[in-house]
NUNUBA-752820 format. One record per residue (C-alpha): residue in one letter; x, y, z. Coordinates in Angstrom, 1 decimal. Layout:
N
<node residuo="a" xx="X" yy="Y" zz="Z"/>
...
END
This chain:
181
<node residuo="m" xx="-2.5" yy="23.0" zz="0.1"/>
<node residuo="a" xx="0.9" yy="23.7" zz="-1.5"/>
<node residuo="r" xx="-0.8" yy="25.3" zz="-4.5"/>
<node residuo="q" xx="-2.9" yy="27.5" zz="-2.1"/>
<node residuo="d" xx="0.2" yy="28.5" zz="-0.1"/>
<node residuo="p" xx="3.1" yy="28.7" zz="-2.6"/>
<node residuo="r" xx="5.1" yy="31.0" zz="-0.4"/>
<node residuo="y" xx="4.7" yy="28.8" zz="2.7"/>
<node residuo="e" xx="3.1" yy="31.5" zz="4.7"/>
<node residuo="r" xx="1.0" yy="29.1" zz="6.8"/>
<node residuo="f" xx="2.5" yy="28.4" zz="10.2"/>
<node residuo="g" xx="5.1" yy="25.6" zz="9.9"/>
<node residuo="a" xx="4.8" yy="25.2" zz="6.1"/>
<node residuo="d" xx="8.3" yy="26.4" zz="5.6"/>
<node residuo="k" xx="9.5" yy="23.4" zz="7.6"/>
<node residuo="h" xx="7.5" yy="20.6" zz="5.9"/>
<node residuo="r" xx="6.7" yy="22.4" zz="2.6"/>
<node residuo="y" xx="3.6" yy="20.3" zz="2.2"/>
<node residuo="r" xx="5.6" yy="17.2" zz="1.4"/>
<node residuo="l" xx="5.2" yy="13.7" zz="2.8"/>
<node residuo="s" xx="8.0" yy="11.2" zz="2.9"/>
<node residuo="p" xx="7.1" yy="7.8" zz="1.4"/>
<node residuo="p" xx="4.9" yy="5.4" zz="3.5"/>
<node residuo="l" xx="6.8" yy="3.1" zz="5.8"/>
<node residuo="a" xx="7.1" yy="-0.6" zz="5.1"/>
<node residuo="t" xx="4.7" yy="-2.6" zz="7.3"/>
<node residuo="a" xx="7.8" yy="-4.7" zz="8.4"/>
<node residuo="d" xx="9.4" yy="-1.5" zz="9.7"/>
<node residuo="v" xx="6.4" yy="-0.5" zz="11.7"/>
<node residuo="d" xx="6.0" yy="-4.1" zz="13.0"/>
<node residuo="a" xx="9.7" yy="-3.9" zz="14.1"/>
<node residuo="f" xx="9.1" yy="-0.6" zz="15.9"/>
<node residuo="e" xx="6.1" yy="-2.0" zz="17.8"/>
<node residuo="a" xx="8.0" yy="-5.2" zz="18.7"/>
<node residuo="r" xx="11.0" yy="-3.2" zz="20.0"/>
<node residuo="y" xx="8.9" yy="-1.0" zz="22.3"/>
<node residuo="g" xx="6.2" yy="-3.6" zz="23.2"/>
<node residuo="i" xx="3.3" yy="-1.6" zz="22.0"/>
<node residuo="p" xx="0.8" yy="-1.6" zz="19.0"/>
<node residuo="l" xx="0.5" yy="1.8" zz="17.4"/>
<node residuo="p" xx="-3.1" yy="3.1" zz="17.2"/>
<node residuo="r" xx="-4.7" yy="1.8" zz="14.0"/>
<node residuo="d" xx="-5.4" yy="5.2" zz="12.3"/>
<node residuo="y" xx="-1.8" yy="6.4" zz="13.0"/>
<node residuo="r" xx="-0.3" yy="3.1" zz="11.9"/>
<node residuo="d" xx="-2.4" yy="3.1" zz="8.7"/>
<node residuo="f" xx="-1.3" yy="6.7" zz="7.9"/>
<node residuo="l" xx="2.3" yy="5.7" zz="8.3"/>
<node residuo="t" xx="2.1" yy="2.6" zz="6.1"/>
<node residuo="q" xx="-0.4" yy="3.9" zz="3.5"/>
<node residuo="v" xx="-0.1" yy="7.7" zz="3.3"/>
<node residuo="g" xx="3.3" yy="9.0" zz="4.5"/>
<node residuo="g" xx="6.0" yy="8.3" zz="7.0"/>
<node residuo="s" xx="6.5" yy="11.9" zz="8.1"/>
<node residuo="g" xx="6.3" yy="15.5" zz="6.8"/>
<node residuo="a" xx="3.3" yy="17.5" zz="5.9"/>
<node residuo="g" xx="0.9" yy="18.0" zz="8.7"/>
<node residuo="p" xx="-0.3" yy="20.5" zz="11.4"/>
<node residuo="d" xx="2.2" yy="23.0" zz="12.6"/>
<node residuo="y" xx="5.7" yy="21.9" zz="11.8"/>
<node residuo="g" xx="4.5" yy="18.6" zz="10.4"/>
<node residuo="l" xx="4.8" yy="15.0" zz="11.4"/>
<node residuo="f" xx="8.0" yy="13.5" zz="12.9"/>
<node residuo="p" xx="9.4" yy="10.4" zz="11.4"/>
<node residuo="l" xx="8.9" yy="7.2" zz="13.5"/>
<node residuo="e" xx="12.7" yy="6.7" zz="13.6"/>
<node residuo="g" xx="15.6" yy="9.1" zz="13.2"/>
<node residuo="p" xx="15.9" yy="12.8" zz="13.6"/>
<node residuo="c" xx="12.8" yy="14.9" zz="13.6"/>
<node residuo="y" xx="13.8" yy="17.3" zz="10.9"/>
<node residuo="g" xx="16.5" yy="15.5" zz="8.9"/>
<node residuo="s" xx="20.2" yy="15.9" zz="9.3"/>
<node residuo="p" xx="21.9" yy="19.2" zz="9.7"/>
<node residuo="d" xx="23.3" yy="18.9" zz="6.2"/>
<node residuo="e" xx="19.8" yy="18.8" zz="4.8"/>
<node residuo="d" xx="18.6" yy="21.9" zz="6.7"/>
<node residuo="e" xx="21.3" yy="24.3" zz="7.7"/>
<node residuo="d" xx="18.9" yy="26.8" zz="9.4"/>
<node residuo="d" xx="17.5" yy="24.2" zz="11.8"/>
<node residuo="d" xx="18.7" yy="25.5" zz="15.2"/>
<node residuo="y" xx="15.8" yy="24.1" zz="17.3"/>
<node residuo="g" xx="15.5" yy="20.5" zz="16.0"/>
<node residuo="w" xx="17.4" yy="19.3" zz="19.1"/>
<node residuo="a" xx="14.4" yy="20.0" zz="21.4"/>
<node residuo="a" xx="12.2" yy="17.8" zz="19.2"/>
<node residuo="d" xx="14.9" yy="15.1" zz="19.0"/>
<node residuo="d" xx="15.2" yy="15.2" zz="22.8"/>
<node residuo="e" xx="11.4" yy="14.8" zz="23.2"/>
<node residuo="k" xx="11.5" yy="11.7" zz="20.9"/>
<node residuo="a" xx="14.5" yy="10.2" zz="22.7"/>
<node residuo="q" xx="12.6" yy="10.5" zz="26.0"/>
<node residuo="d" xx="9.9" yy="8.3" zz="24.5"/>
<node residuo="r" xx="12.4" yy="5.6" zz="23.4"/>
<node residuo="q" xx="13.7" yy="5.0" zz="26.9"/>
<node residuo="p" xx="13.0" yy="1.4" zz="28.1"/>
<node residuo="g" xx="9.4" yy="0.8" zz="29.2"/>
<node residuo="v" xx="8.2" yy="4.4" zz="28.6"/>
<node residuo="l" xx="5.9" yy="3.7" zz="25.7"/>
<node residuo="a" xx="4.6" yy="0.4" zz="27.3"/>
<node residuo="t" xx="3.7" yy="2.2" zz="30.6"/>
<node residuo="p" xx="0.0" yy="3.3" zz="30.5"/>
<node residuo="f" xx="-0.7" yy="7.0" zz="29.8"/>
<node residuo="p" xx="-1.7" yy="8.4" zz="33.2"/>
<node residuo="l" xx="-4.1" yy="11.2" zz="32.3"/>
<node residuo="t" xx="-7.8" yy="11.2" zz="31.4"/>
<node residuo="a" xx="-8.5" yy="14.9" zz="31.6"/>
<node residuo="a" xx="-6.6" yy="18.1" zz="31.1"/>
<node residuo="w" xx="-3.9" yy="18.7" zz="33.7"/>
<node residuo="r" xx="-2.1" yy="21.8" zz="35.0"/>
<node residuo="p" xx="0.0" yy="21.7" zz="38.2"/>
<node residuo="g" xx="-1.8" yy="22.8" zz="41.3"/>
<node residuo="p" xx="-0.2" yy="24.3" zz="44.4"/>
<node residuo="g" xx="2.8" yy="22.2" zz="45.5"/>
<node residuo="e" xx="2.6" yy="20.0" zz="42.3"/>
<node residuo="r" xx="5.4" yy="20.0" zz="39.8"/>
<node residuo="f" xx="5.3" yy="19.5" zz="36.1"/>
<node residuo="d" xx="7.0" yy="16.2" zz="35.4"/>
<node residuo="q" xx="6.8" yy="15.9" zz="31.6"/>
<node residuo="a" xx="8.6" yy="12.5" zz="31.6"/>
<node residuo="a" xx="6.0" yy="11.0" zz="34.0"/>
<node residuo="l" xx="3.0" yy="12.7" zz="32.4"/>
<node residuo="a" xx="4.0" yy="11.6" zz="28.9"/>
<node residuo="t" xx="4.5" yy="7.9" zz="29.5"/>
<node residuo="g" xx="2.4" yy="5.7" zz="27.2"/>
<node residuo="s" xx="2.4" yy="8.4" zz="24.5"/>
<node residuo="l" xx="4.6" yy="9.1" zz="21.5"/>
<node residuo="a" xx="5.7" yy="12.6" zz="20.3"/>
<node residuo="i" xx="4.6" yy="12.9" zz="16.7"/>
<node residuo="a" xx="4.8" yy="16.6" zz="16.0"/>
<node residuo="e" xx="5.9" yy="20.0" zz="17.3"/>
<node residuo="r" xx="3.7" yy="23.0" zz="17.6"/>
<node residuo="g" xx="6.5" yy="25.3" zz="18.5"/>
<node residuo="c" xx="7.5" yy="27.2" zz="21.6"/>
<node residuo="g" xx="7.9" yy="24.1" zz="23.7"/>
<node residuo="e" xx="4.6" yy="22.5" zz="22.8"/>
<node residuo="f" xx="4.5" yy="19.0" zz="21.4"/>
<node residuo="v" xx="1.7" yy="16.8" zz="19.9"/>
<node residuo="r" xx="1.6" yy="13.3" zz="21.4"/>
<node residuo="i" xx="-0.5" yy="10.3" zz="20.6"/>
<node residuo="v" xx="-1.4" yy="7.9" zz="23.3"/>
<node residuo="v" xx="-0.2" yy="4.3" zz="22.6"/>
<node residuo="t" xx="-0.9" yy="2.6" zz="26.0"/>
<node residuo="g" xx="-3.7" yy="3.1" zz="28.5"/>
<node residuo="r" xx="-7.4" yy="4.2" zz="28.4"/>
<node residuo="d" xx="-6.9" yy="7.0" zz="25.8"/>
<node residuo="v" xx="-5.2" yy="5.0" zz="23.1"/>
<node residuo="g" xx="-5.3" yy="6.8" zz="19.8"/>
<node residuo="r" xx="-6.1" yy="10.2" zz="21.3"/>
<node residuo="i" xx="-3.9" yy="13.2" zz="20.6"/>
<node residuo="w" xx="-2.6" yy="15.2" zz="23.6"/>
<node residuo="f" xx="-0.9" yy="18.6" zz="23.6"/>
<node residuo="a" xx="2.1" yy="18.8" zz="26.0"/>
<node residuo="d" xx="3.0" yy="22.4" zz="26.8"/>
<node residuo="q" xx="6.4" yy="22.6" zz="28.5"/>
<node residuo="v" xx="6.4" yy="26.4" zz="28.8"/>
<node residuo="w" xx="2.9" yy="26.9" zz="30.4"/>
<node residuo="f" xx="3.1" yy="23.4" zz="32.0"/>
<node residuo="a" xx="-0.1" yy="21.8" zz="30.8"/>
<node residuo="m" xx="-1.3" yy="18.6" zz="29.2"/>
<node residuo="t" xx="-4.5" yy="19.1" zz="27.2"/>
<node residuo="p" xx="-6.5" yy="16.3" zz="25.4"/>
<node residuo="g" xx="-7.4" yy="16.6" zz="21.7"/>
<node residuo="p" xx="-9.1" yy="14.5" zz="19.1"/>
<node residuo="s" xx="-8.1" yy="11.2" zz="17.5"/>
<node residuo="f" xx="-5.1" yy="11.2" zz="15.1"/>
<node residuo="r" xx="-7.4" yy="11.0" zz="12.1"/>
<node residuo="e" xx="-9.6" yy="13.9" zz="13.3"/>
<node residuo="w" xx="-6.6" yy="16.0" zz="14.1"/>
<node residuo="y" xx="-5.0" yy="15.5" zz="10.7"/>
<node residuo="l" xx="-8.2" yy="15.9" zz="8.7"/>
<node residuo="s" xx="-9.0" yy="19.1" zz="10.6"/>
<node residuo="w" xx="-5.7" yy="20.5" zz="9.4"/>
<node residuo="l" xx="-6.4" yy="19.3" zz="5.8"/>
<node residuo="e" xx="-9.8" yy="21.0" zz="5.9"/>
<node residuo="s" xx="-8.6" yy="24.3" zz="7.4"/>
<node residuo="d" xx="-8.2" yy="27.4" zz="5.3"/>
<node residuo="a" xx="-4.7" yy="28.2" zz="4.0"/>
<node residuo="p" xx="-3.4" yy="31.5" zz="2.9"/>
<node residuo="g" xx="-4.5" yy="32.3" zz="-0.6"/>
<node residuo="r" xx="-7.6" yy="30.1" zz="-0.5"/>
<node residuo="p" xx="-10.6" yy="31.8" zz="-2.1"/>
END
């Protein structure tokens, strides 16, 4: 993909530059799961331990499991929006949030008199990527939809289901990039 898009014209490519960080040690993923009382979905866990710990992926790429979403300010001086992604990740790491079952089984938008409570609607899911403009990609870790991607839109107040992690990532890999014949 990097060869097909050398100027990083594809949305988000200028952030991840088609680079993956090294895979995570199994012991580090085990420690994360133990700390939060959850098993990660198998295809996501396998990706983290066998392919890469963060980086290249749909939109702005994959967040690291631990630490800041886009590296330290010293590494990326033009990152003036990383705080929103870091806040999203910090919300997930509150006690009991990941271990509480994900509440949704179908797309959700607030109806009359309902309010969008992102924290309540995102329990049991882990923020793994940012799509931009207040929209995050989450993977369900607890509940009926384990392993499914959900799109959380904090601007238009919606939660929308997507495919499995594997299908979501492969779809990105198979999509056309600028400069592809």
